[in-house]
LUMNUGU-575912 format. One record per atom (N, C-alpha, C, CB): residue number from 0; residue in three letters; atom name; y, x, z. Coordinates in Angstrom, 2 decimals. Glycine has a CB too. Layout:
// LUMNUGU-575912
+-----+------+------+---------+---------+---------+
: pos : code : site :   north :    east :      up :
+-----+------+------+---------+---------+---------+
: NUM :  ala :   CA :       Y :       X :       Z :
...
+-----+------+------+---------+---------+---------+
This chain:
// LUMNUGU-575912
+-----+------+------+---------+---------+---------+
: pos : code : site :   north :    east :      up :
+-----+------+------+---------+---------+---------+
:   0 :  met :    N :   -1.18 :    0.85 :    0.00 :
:   0 :  met :   CA :    0.00 :    0.00 :    0.00 :
:   0 :  met :    C :    1.24 :    0.89 :    0.00 :
:   0 :  met :   CB :    0.00 :   -0.96 :    1.22 :
:   1 :  val :    N :    2.16 :    0.63 :   -0.90 :
:   1 :  val :   CA :    3.38 :    1.41 :   -1.02 :
:   1 :  val :    C :    4.56 :    0.57 :   -0.52 :
:   1 :  val :   CB :    3.61 :    1.87 :   -2.49 :
:   2 :  ile :    N :    5.33 :    1.17 :    0.37 :
:   2 :  ile :   CA :    6.51 :    0.50 :    0.90 :
:   2 :  ile :    C :    7.73 :    1.24 :    0.39 :
:   2 :  ile :   CB :    6.49 :    0.45 :    2.46 :
:   3 :  asp :    N :    8.60 :    0.52 :   -0.30 :
:   3 :  asp :   CA :    9.84 :    1.12 :   -0.79 :
:   3 :  asp :    C :   10.88 :    1.09 :    0.31 :
:   3 :  asp :   CB :   10.36 :    0.39 :   -2.07 :
:   4 :  ala :    N :   11.31 :    2.27 :    0.72 :
:   4 :  ala :   CA :   12.35 :    2.36 :    1.75 :
:   4 :  ala :    C :   13.72 :    2.30 :    1.08 :
:   4 :  ala :   CB :   12.19 :    3.67 :    2.59 :
:   5 :  ala :    N :   14.65 :    1.69 :    1.75 :
:   5 :  ala :   CA :   16.02 :    1.67 :    1.24 :
:   5 :  ala :    C :   16.59 :    3.08 :    1.28 :
:   5 :  ala :   CB :   16.91 :    0.69 :    2.07 :
:   6 :  pro :    N :   17.41 :    3.43 :    0.31 :
:   6 :  pro :   CA :   17.99 :    4.78 :    0.34 :
:   6 :  pro :    C :   18.84 :    4.96 :    1.59 :
:   6 :  pro :   CB :   18.84 :    5.03 :   -0.92 :
:   7 :  met :    N :   18.74 :    6.16 :    2.16 :
:   7 :  met :   CA :   19.48 :    6.45 :    3.38 :
:   7 :  met :    C :   20.96 :    6.66 :    3.05 :
:   7 :  met :   CB :   18.89 :    7.69 :    4.10 :
:   8 :  gln :    N :   21.82 :    6.00 :    3.79 :
:   8 :  gln :   CA :   23.25 :    6.15 :    3.57 :
:   8 :  gln :    C :   23.77 :    7.32 :    4.39 :
:   8 :  gln :   CB :   24.01 :    4.85 :    3.92 :
:   9 :  ala :    N :   24.74 :    8.02 :    3.83 :
:   9 :  ala :   CA :   25.35 :    9.13 :    4.54 :
:   9 :  ala :    C :   26.10 :    8.61 :    5.76 :
:   9 :  ala :   CB :   26.31 :    9.92 :    3.61 :
:  10 :  arg :    N :   26.03 :    9.35 :    6.86 :
:  10 :  arg :   CA :   26.74 :    8.94 :    8.08 :
:  10 :  arg :    C :   28.25 :    9.06 :    7.91 :
:  10 :  arg :   CB :   26.27 :    9.79 :    9.27 :
:  11 :  phe :    N :   28.70 :   10.13 :    7.27 :
:  11 :  phe :   CA :   30.13 :   10.39 :    7.13 :
:  11 :  phe :    C :   30.57 :   10.17 :    5.69 :
:  11 :  phe :   CB :   30.47 :   11.82 :    7.59 :
:  12 :  leu :    N :   31.74 :    9.55 :    5.53 :
:  12 :  leu :   CA :   32.29 :    9.41 :    4.20 :
:  12 :  leu :    C :   33.81 :    9.53 :    4.24 :
:  12 :  leu :   CB :   31.88 :    8.08 :    3.57 :
:  13 :  val :    N :   34.38 :    9.98 :    3.14 :
:  13 :  val :   CA :   35.82 :   10.15 :    3.03 :
:  13 :  val :    C :   36.40 :    8.83 :    2.53 :
:  13 :  val :   CB :   36.20 :   11.34 :    2.08 :
:  14 :  arg :    N :   37.42 :    8.33 :    3.24 :
:  14 :  arg :   CA :   38.06 :    7.07 :    2.87 :
:  14 :  arg :    C :   39.57 :    7.26 :    2.77 :
:  14 :  arg :   CB :   37.72 :    5.96 :    3.90 :
:  15 :  arg :    N :   40.15 :    6.52 :    1.89 :
:  15 :  arg :   CA :   41.61 :    6.57 :    1.71 :
:  15 :  arg :    C :   42.26 :    5.51 :    2.57 :
:  15 :  arg :   CB :   42.00 :    6.38 :    0.22 :
:  16 :  gly :    N :   43.27 :    5.93 :    3.33 :
:  16 :  gly :   CA :   44.07 :    4.98 :    4.09 :
:  16 :  gly :    C :   45.25 :    4.52 :    3.24 :
:  16 :  gly :   CB :   44.57 :    5.61 :    5.42 :
:  17 :  ser :    N :   46.26 :    3.98 :    3.86 :
:  17 :  ser :   CA :   47.42 :    3.51 :    3.10 :
:  17 :  ser :    C :   48.23 :    4.68 :    2.52 :
:  17 :  ser :   CB :   48.32 :    2.64 :    3.98 :
:  18 :  thr :    N :   48.30 :    5.79 :    3.26 :
:  18 :  thr :   CA :   49.09 :    6.93 :    2.78 :
:  18 :  thr :    C :   48.34 :    8.25 :    2.85 :
:  18 :  thr :   CB :   50.36 :    7.04 :    3.58 :
:  19 :  asp :    N :   47.18 :    8.28 :    3.49 :
:  19 :  asp :   CA :   46.47 :    9.55 :    3.67 :
:  19 :  asp :    C :   44.97 :    9.30 :    3.67 :
:  19 :  asp :   CB :   46.91 :   10.23 :    4.99 :
:  20 :  trp :    N :   44.20 :   10.31 :    4.09 :
:  20 :  trp :   CA :   42.74 :   10.25 :    4.03 :
:  20 :  trp :    C :   42.14 :   10.42 :    5.42 :
:  20 :  trp :   CB :   42.19 :   11.34 :    3.09 :
:  21 :  met :    N :   40.90 :    9.96 :    5.57 :
:  21 :  met :   CA :   40.18 :   10.09 :    6.85 :
:  21 :  met :    C :   38.70 :   10.31 :    6.56 :
:  21 :  met :   CB :   40.39 :    8.82 :    7.74 :
:  22 :  val :    N :   37.99 :   10.78 :    7.59 :
:  22 :  val :   CA :   36.53 :   10.85 :    7.52 :
:  22 :  val :    C :   36.01 :    9.72 :    8.40 :
:  22 :  val :   CB :   35.97 :   12.27 :    8.00 :
:  23 :  tyr :    N :   35.29 :    8.79 :    7.78 :
:  23 :  tyr :   CA :   34.77 :    7.62 :    8.48 :
:  23 :  tyr :    C :   33.35 :    7.92 :    8.95 :
:  23 :  tyr :   CB :   34.79 :    6.36 :    7.57 :
:  24 :  asp :    N :   33.05 :    7.54 :   10.19 :
:  24 :  asp :   CA :   31.73 :    7.74 :   10.79 :
:  24 :  asp :    C :   31.06 :    6.36 :   10.89 :
:  24 :  asp :   CB :   31.83 :    8.42 :   12.21 :
:  25 :  arg :    N :   30.02 :    6.15 :   10.09 :
:  25 :  arg :   CA :   29.33 :    4.85 :   10.10 :
:  25 :  arg :    C :   28.68 :    4.54 :   11.44 :
:  25 :  arg :   CB :   28.28 :    4.81 :    9.00 :
:  26 :  glu :    N :   28.28 :    5.58 :   12.16 :
:  26 :  glu :   CA :   27.64 :    5.37 :   13.46 :
:  26 :  glu :    C :   28.66 :    4.89 :   14.50 :
:  26 :  glu :   CB :   26.97 :    6.67 :   13.95 :
:  27 :  arg :    N :   29.84 :    5.48 :   14.51 :
:  27 :  arg :   CA :   30.90 :    5.10 :   15.45 :
:  27 :  arg :    C :   31.66 :    3.87 :   14.97 :
:  27 :  arg :   CB :   31.87 :    6.25 :   15.64 :
:  28 :  lys :    N :   31.55 :    3.59 :   13.66 :
:  28 :  lys :   CA :   32.30 :    2.50 :   13.03 :
:  28 :  lys :    C :   33.81 :    2.71 :   13.17 :
:  28 :  lys :   CB :   31.90 :    1.14 :   13.65 :
:  29 :  gly :    N :   34.21 :    3.95 :   12.88 :
:  29 :  gly :   CA :   35.61 :    4.32 :   12.95 :
:  29 :  gly :    C :   35.79 :    5.75 :   12.52 :
:  29 :  gly :   CB :   36.17 :    4.11 :   14.36 :
:  30 :  pro :    N :   36.97 :    6.31 :   12.75 :
:  30 :  pro :   CA :   37.21 :    7.70 :   12.35 :
:  30 :  pro :    C :   36.24 :    8.66 :   13.06 :
:  30 :  pro :   CB :   38.66 :    8.10 :   12.67 :
:  31 :  ala :    N :   35.78 :    9.65 :   12.33 :
:  31 :  ala :   CA :   34.89 :   10.66 :   12.91 :
:  31 :  ala :    C :   35.66 :   11.49 :   13.93 :
:  31 :  ala :   CB :   34.28 :   11.56 :   11.81 :
:  32 :  gln :    N :   34.94 :   11.98 :   14.94 :
:  32 :  gln :   CA :   35.54 :   12.91 :   15.91 :
:  32 :  gln :    C :   34.97 :   14.28 :   15.65 :
:  32 :  gln :   CB :   35.26 :   12.46 :   17.39 :
:  33 :  leu :    N :   35.86 :   15.27 :   15.66 :
:  33 :  leu :   CA :   35.43 :   16.64 :   15.38 :
:  33 :  leu :    C :   34.60 :   17.21 :   16.51 :
:  33 :  leu :   CB :   36.63 :   17.52 :   15.12 :
:  34 :  glu :    N :   34.83 :   16.77 :   17.73 :
:  34 :  glu :   CA :   34.04 :   17.17 :   18.89 :
:  34 :  glu :    C :   34.14 :   16.05 :   19.92 :
:  34 :  glu :   CB :   34.51 :   18.54 :   19.48 :
:  35 :  lys :    N :   33.25 :   16.04 :   20.88 :
:  35 :  lys :   CA :   33.26 :   14.99 :   21.90 :
:  35 :  lys :    C :   34.61 :   14.98 :   22.61 :
:  35 :  lys :   CB :   32.11 :   15.21 :   22.92 :
:  36 :  asp :    N :   35.21 :   13.81 :   22.69 :
:  36 :  asp :   CA :   36.54 :   13.62 :   23.28 :
:  36 :  asp :    C :   37.62 :   14.43 :   22.56 :
:  36 :  asp :   CB :   36.51 :   14.00 :   24.75 :
:  37 :  gly :    N :   37.35 :   14.82 :   21.32 :
:  37 :  gly :   CA :   38.32 :   15.57 :   20.53 :
:  37 :  gly :    C :   39.15 :   14.66 :   19.65 :
:  37 :  gly :   CB :   37.62 :   16.61 :   19.68 :
:  38 :  arg :    N :   39.92 :   15.28 :   18.77 :
:  38 :  arg :   CA :   40.80 :   14.49 :   17.90 :
:  38 :  arg :    C :   39.99 :   13.81 :   16.79 :
:  38 :  arg :   CB :   41.89 :   15.39 :   17.29 :
:  39 :  phe :    N :   40.57 :   12.77 :   16.25 :
:  39 :  phe :   CA :   39.93 :   12.02 :   15.17 :
:  39 :  phe :    C :   40.25 :   12.66 :   13.83 :
:  39 :  phe :   CB :   40.37 :   10.55 :   15.20 :
:  40 :  ala :    N :   39.33 :   12.53 :   12.89 :
:  40 :  ala :   CA :   39.51 :   13.07 :   11.55 :
:  40 :  ala :    C :   40.25 :   12.05 :   10.70 :
:  40 :  ala :   CB :   38.14 :   13.45 :   10.90 :
:  41 :  glu :    N :   41.55 :   11.94 :   10.93 :
:  41 :  glu :   CA :   42.39 :   11.00 :   10.19 :
:  41 :  glu :    C :   43.74 :   11.63 :    9.90 :
:  41 :  glu :   CB :   42.56 :    9.68 :   10.99 :
:  42 :  lys :    N :   44.51 :   10.98 :    9.03 :
:  42 :  lys :   CA :   45.83 :   11.49 :    8.61 :
:  42 :  lys :    C :   45.69 :   12.88 :    7.98 :
:  42 :  lys :   CB :   46.80 :   11.54 :    9.80 :
:  43 :  leu :    N :   44.77 :   12.98 :    7.02 :
:  43 :  leu :   CA :   44.43 :   14.25 :    6.38 :
:  43 :  leu :    C :   44.75 :   14.19 :    4.89 :
:  43 :  leu :   CB :   42.95 :   14.59 :    6.59 :
:  44 :  thr :    N :   44.79 :   15.38 :    4.27 :
:  44 :  thr :   CA :   44.79 :   15.42 :    2.81 :
:  44 :  thr :    C :   43.36 :   15.17 :    2.36 :
:  44 :  thr :   CB :   45.36 :   16.80 :    2.26 :
:  45 :  lys :    N :   43.19 :   14.84 :    1.10 :
:  45 :  lys :   CA :   41.83 :   14.60 :    0.59 :
:  45 :  lys :    C :   40.98 :   15.86 :    0.75 :
:  45 :  lys :   CB :   41.88 :   14.16 :   -0.89 :
:  46 :  glu :    N :   41.57 :   17.02 :    0.49 :
:  46 :  glu :   CA :   40.84 :   18.28 :    0.59 :
:  46 :  glu :    C :   40.39 :   18.55 :    2.03 :
:  46 :  glu :   CB :   41.71 :   19.45 :    0.09 :
:  47 :  gln :    N :   41.28 :   18.31 :    2.99 :
:  47 :  gln :   CA :   40.91 :   18.49 :    4.41 :
:  47 :  gln :    C :   39.77 :   17.55 :    4.79 :
:  47 :  gln :   CB :   42.14 :   18.24 :    5.32 :
:  48 :  ala :    N :   39.87 :   16.30 :    4.36 :
:  48 :  ala :   CA :   38.84 :   15.31 :    4.68 :
:  48 :  ala :    C :   37.49 :   15.72 :    4.10 :
:  48 :  ala :   CB :   39.24 :   13.93 :    4.16 :
:  49 :  glu :    N :   37.47 :   16.20 :    2.87 :
:  49 :  glu :   CA :   36.21 :   16.64 :    2.23 :
:  49 :  glu :    C :   35.60 :   17.82 :    2.99 :
:  49 :  glu :   CB :   36.46 :   17.03 :    0.76 :
:  50 :  gln :    N :   36.45 :   18.78 :    3.41 :
:  50 :  gln :   CA :   35.95 :   19.94 :    4.16 :
:  50 :  gln :    C :   35.37 :   19.52 :    5.51 :
:  50 :  gln :   CB :   37.07 :   20.96 :    4.37 :
:  51 :  ile :    N :   36.06 :   18.64 :    6.21 :
:  51 :  ile :   CA :   35.59 :   18.18 :    7.52 :
:  51 :  ile :    C :   34.30 :   17.39 :    7.37 :
:  51 :  ile :   CB :   36.66 :   17.32 :    8.22 :
:  52 :  lys :    N :   34.23 :   16.54 :    6.36 :
:  52 :  lys :   CA :   33.00 :   15.77 :    6.11 :
:  52 :  lys :    C :   31.82 :   16.72 :    5.90 :
:  52 :  lys :   CB :   33.17 :   14.85 :    4.87 :
:  53 :  gln :    N :   32.03 :   17.77 :    5.12 :
:  53 :  gln :   CA :   30.97 :   18.74 :    4.86 :
:  53 :  gln :    C :   30.51 :   19.41 :    6.15 :
:  53 :  gln :   CB :   31.44 :   19.80 :    3.85 :
:  54 :  arg :    N :   31.47 :   19.83 :    6.99 :
:  54 :  arg :   CA :   31.13 :   20.47 :    8.27 :
:  54 :  arg :    C :   30.36 :   19.53 :    9.18 :
:  54 :  arg :   CB :   32.40 :   20.95 :    8.98 :
:  55 :  leu :    N :   30.84 :   18.29 :    9.31 :
:  55 :  leu :   CA :   30.17 :   17.32 :   10.17 :
:  55 :  leu :    C :   28.76 :   17.01 :    9.67 :
:  55 :  leu :   CB :   30.98 :   16.03 :   10.25 :
:  56 :  thr :    N :   28.59 :   16.93 :    8.37 :
:  56 :  thr :   CA :   27.27 :   16.66 :    7.80 :
:  56 :  thr :    C :   26.31 :   17.79 :    8.12 :
:  56 :  thr :   CB :   27.37 :   16.47 :    6.27 :
:  57 :  val :    N :   26.76 :   19.03 :    8.00 :
:  57 :  val :   CA :   25.91 :   20.19 :    8.31 :
:  57 :  val :    C :   25.59 :   20.22 :    9.80 :
:  57 :  val :   CB :   26.60 :   21.51 :    7.89 :
:  58 :  trp :    N :   26.60 :   20.03 :   10.66 :
:  58 :  trp :   CA :   26.39 :   20.07 :   12.11 :
:  58 :  trp :    C :   25.40 :   19.00 :   12.55 :
:  58 :  trp :   CB :   27.71 :   19.88 :   12.85 :
:  59 :  asn :    N :   25.49 :   17.81 :   11.96 :
:  59 :  asn :   CA :   24.63 :   16.71 :   12.38 :
:  59 :  asn :    C :   23.25 :   16.75 :   11.76 :
:  59 :  asn :   CB :   25.28 :   15.41 :   12.03 :
:  60 :  ser :    N :   23.03 :   17.63 :   10.80 :
:  60 :  ser :   CA :   21.70 :   17.76 :   10.21 :
:  60 :  ser :    C :   20.89 :   18.87 :   10.87 :
:  60 :  ser :   CB :   21.81 :   18.02 :    8.72 :
:  61 :  gln :    N :   21.54 :   19.67 :   11.73 :
:  61 :  gln :   CA :   20.83 :   20.75 :   12.42 :
:  61 :  gln :    C :   20.08 :   20.19 :   13.62 :
:  61 :  gln :   CB :   21.82 :   21.86 :   12.87 :
:  62 :  pro :    N :   18.85 :   20.66 :   13.83 :
:  62 :  pro :   CA :   18.10 :   20.18 :   15.00 :
:  62 :  pro :    C :   18.77 :   20.63 :   16.30 :
:  62 :  pro :   CB :   16.64 :   20.69 :   14.96 :
:  63 :  thr :    N :   18.69 :   19.78 :   17.29 :
:  63 :  thr :   CA :   19.26 :   20.12 :   18.60 :
:  63 :  thr :    C :   18.19 :   20.78 :   19.44 :
:  63 :  thr :   CB :   19.82 :   18.87 :   19.31 :
:  64 :  ser :    N :   18.60 :   21.75 :   20.24 :
:  64 :  ser :   CA :   17.65 :   22.39 :   21.15 :
:  64 :  ser :    C :   17.68 :   21.66 :   22.47 :
:  64 :  ser :   CB :   17.99 :   23.91 :   21.35 :
:  65 :  gly :    N :   16.57 :   21.55 :   23.12 :
:  65 :  gly :   CA :   16.58 :   20.80 :   24.35 :
:  65 :  gly :    C :   15.45 :   21.12 :   25.15 :
:  65 :  gly :   CB :   16.61 :   19.39 :   24.12 :
+-----+------+------+---------+---------+---------+
């Protein structure tokens, strides 16, 4: 029996605001945070948002030690 899984959606995506760009976090349902209790990834240029998205994607794909 073959089960077709839905394609996995990326957690982080770059979105355009009214005047600037942000990195949206689907898990938080809002702007991504660069670190716990840190600043939000908003009010950015498109280039800054793309770079931050890439960093967050890499950080969140690394296994955690515990």
